[in-house]
C-alpha positions in Angstrom: -40.1 -1.2 -14.3 -37.6 0.9 -16.2 -35.0 2.6 -14.2 -33.3 5.9 -15.1 -30.0 5.7 -16.7 -26.9 7.5 -15.6 -23.9 8.7 -17.4 -20.5 7.4 -16.4 -17.1 8.3 -17.8 -15.3 5.1 -16.7 -15.7 1.7 -15.1 -13.0 0.0 -13.1 -12.9 -3.5 -11.6 -10.6 -3.5 -8.6 -9.3 -6.5 -6.8 -6.8 -7.1 -4.0 -4.0 -9.6 -4.2 -1.2 -11.0 -2.0 0.7 -12.0 -5.2 1.1 -8.5 -6.5 4.3 -9.0 -8.5 3.0 -12.3 -10.1 -0.3 -10.7 -11.0 1.5 -7.7 -12.5 3.6 -10.1 -14.6 0.6 -12.1 -15.7 -1.5 -9.2 -16.8 1.3 -7.0 -18.1 3.9 -9.3 -19.6 1.5 -12.3 -20.2 -1.7 -10.8 -21.5 0.0 -7.6 -22.7 -2.3 -5.1 -21.1 -1.2 -1.5 -21.0 -0.3 -0.1 -17.6 -2.2 3.2 -17.3 -1.0 4.2 -13.9 0.3 2.9 -10.6 0.3 4.3 -7.1 1.9 3.8 -3.7 1.4 5.1 -0.2 -2.3 5.7 -0.5 -3.5 4.9 3.1 -1.4 1.8 3.1 -2.3 0.7 -0.4 -0.3 0.4 -3.6 -1.8 -0.6 -6.9 -1.6 -0.8 -10.6 -4.3 0.0 -13.2 -4.5 -1.6 -16.6 -6.6 -0.8 -19.6 -7.1 -1.1 -23.3 -6.0 1.8 -25.4 -8.8 4.3 -25.9 -11.4 2.5 -23.8 -12.8 3.6 -20.4 -12.6 0.2 -18.8 -9.9 -0.4 -16.3 -8.7 -3.3 -14.2 -7.0 -2.5 -10.9 -4.9 -4.7 -8.6 -4.0 -3.6 -5.1 -2.2 -4.8 -2.1 -2.3 -3.4 1.5 0.7 -3.2 3.7 -1.2 -5.4 6.3 -1.9 -8.0 3.6 -4.5 -8.5 0.9 -6.0 -12.0 1.0 -8.1 -12.7 -2.0 -9.5 -16.2 -2.2 -10.4 -17.3 -5.8 -14.0 -17.3 -6.7 -15.9 -20.1 -8.4 -14.6 -21.5 -11.6 -17.3 -19.6 -13.5 -16.3 -16.1 -12.4 -14.5 -14.9 -15.5 -12.8 -11.9 -17.0 -13.5 -12.3 -20.7 -11.4 -10.7 -23.5 -13.1 -10.8 -26.9 -10.3 -11.0 -29.5 -11.3 -11.2 -33.1 -8.0 -12.5 -34.5 -7.3 -16.2 -33.8 -3.6 -15.5 -34.3 -3.6 -13.0 -31.4 -5.5 -15.5 -29.1 -2.8 -18.0 -29.9 0.1 -15.5 -29.4 -1.2 -14.7 -25.9 -1.9 -18.3 -25.1 1.6 -19.4 -26.1 3.2 -16.5 -24.2 1.3 -17.4 -21.0 2.1 -21.1 -21.4 5.8 -20.2 -21.7 5.4 -18.3 -18.4 4.0 -21.4 -16.8 0.2 -20.7 -17.1 -1.6 -23.6 -18.7 -5.1 -23.8 -20.1 -7.8 -25.1 -17.7 -11.2 -26.7 -18.6 -14.0 -24.1 -18.5 -16.8 -24.7 -16.0 -19.3 -23.7 -18.8 -18.3 -25.5 -21.9 -19.6 -22.6 -24.0 -16.2 -20.8 -23.4 -14.3 -23.7 -24.9 -16.1 -23.5 -28.2 -14.1 -20.5 -29.3 -12.1 -19.6 -26.3 -9.1 -20.4 -24.1 -9.4 -20.3 -20.3 -6.3 -19.7 -18.1 -6.1 -19.1 -14.4 -4.1 -16.1 -13.1 -1.7 -16.4 -10.1 -4.6 -16.0 -7.7 -6.8 -18.6 -9.4 -9.1 -16.1 -11.1 -10.0 -17.2 -14.6 -9.4 -15.3 -17.8 -11.0 -16.3 -21.1 -9.5 -15.3 -24.4 -12.6 -15.6 -26.6 -12.1 -15.6 -30.4 -15.2 -13.7 -31.3 -16.2 -10.1 -31.8 -18.3 -10.1 -28.7 -21.7 -8.4 -28.4 
């Protein structure tokens, strides 16, 4: 059965964290993502939104004044960045290593063929994949 398609202008993945400052440092200073916007005082929430220049895909991290527990998922829940230049993969990997974030073994060994897997402060895994993607 084929379902009708819909048009969307953006997609955002949003996630709470109790390590707000550490997560900001990881994604902004470590990965080098561009901060698109941030907000505070929104019904007890504050947050930061990251993106890649010119793309309608966003990553949002929030915390609530009453706390924002966010247990890590399985080791195979991943945020994958496809990076064509090996030198850029290595640059980010070295920068994160210097910040104290080490590579971890991927649950699915496919990601180790051309990628580097690193856990963020909450234990969520990020893969820097040295391919063009799909």
